[in-house]
N, C-alpha and C positions, 0 to 999 in steps of 0.2 A: 676257761680262761682264768677265772676268778681262782681256781684250784691252783693253778700254776704260778700265779702271781700274788703274793701277799698283801702288796698296797693296792686297794681298790681303785686308786686314782692310776696306777699303771696299768692296770687291768681294762679299765674304761677306755684308754687311748687306740687300743687294737681294735676294740669291738665299736668303738665311732667310726674308724676307718673302715673296718669290715662292713657296717651299714650304710655308709655313703658310697662303698663300692657295689655293694647289693642293689642300692636304689637307682645308680647310675645304669648298671646292667639291665634292671628290669625296665627301666624308660626306653633304652635304646631297643631292647628285645620287642617290646610292645609297639615302638614306632614302625620297627621293621616289619613286623607283623601286619600293622595296618596298611602299610604301603603295599605288601607283595600279595595279601589276601584279598580276593575281590569283595565288593562292597556287601553283595547278596550274601555271603557265607561268613562275614566279619562275626556275627552274632554266635553262631554255632562253634567257631574255631576258637573264639576267645572264651566261650564257656567251656568248652572241653578243656583249654590250656588251664584255665582257673581251676577247674576240677582235679586236673592231673597234679598242678603244683600243690594244692591242698592235700591230696593223698600222698604226695612223695615225702612230705614233711613228716609225718608221723611213721611212714614205713621206714626212713632214714633213723628216726629215732629208735625204733624198734630194733633195725639191724645194729646200731652202735650199742645199744644194751644187750644185745646177744653176744656180742664178741667182747665187751668189757671185762666179763668173769674169767675169760680164758685167753685174752692178750692184753699187753700193756696199752695204756691210753694212746701212746703215739702211734701205734698199730691200727687202733680205730681211725685216728686222722688220716693216716696214710691210706687206709684201705677206702675211705670216703673220698679222698681226692683222686684216687685211681678211678674209682666207680664215676666220679663226676667227669673225669677226662674221657673216659671210654664210651660214655653216653652222650658227651659232645661229639666226639669222633663219631659215632654211628648215626646220630641225627644228621651230621653235616654230610655224611656220605649217603645215607639212605632216603632222607626226606626230601622232595624236590623244593627248588626256591619258590615256585608258584603252583597253585592248585593244579594247572594242567600240565606241569612237568618241564615247563619251559624256564629257561633263566631270564629274568628281568634286563630289560636295557639297563646298561650303565647309568643312563641319565635319570631313569627312574629312582634308582636307588640315591642318586647324588641330588636329587631334587629335594 
């Protein structure tokens, strides 16, 4: 972001918006996980999720670093966005909403 915008104040605004959006997304994701995952499995699932999130960040940086010498910067952003969309679509399709594979009642999600 700072490389594309010459004024640090202009670059800070989109970074602030992205940070707030990321924080909101994380809070909503973990709230939904807490509602869906049975209490006896939460520790393991949250531990696994945090390990995977911790692993995904450096792997994404490694992938971006591998693409930057051969592709323009905007291609790296586009490939990252495409990968995120594909992962989200795959997770939505293949991971059940609950541990036993059933869909939680609408009242459970709204509570």
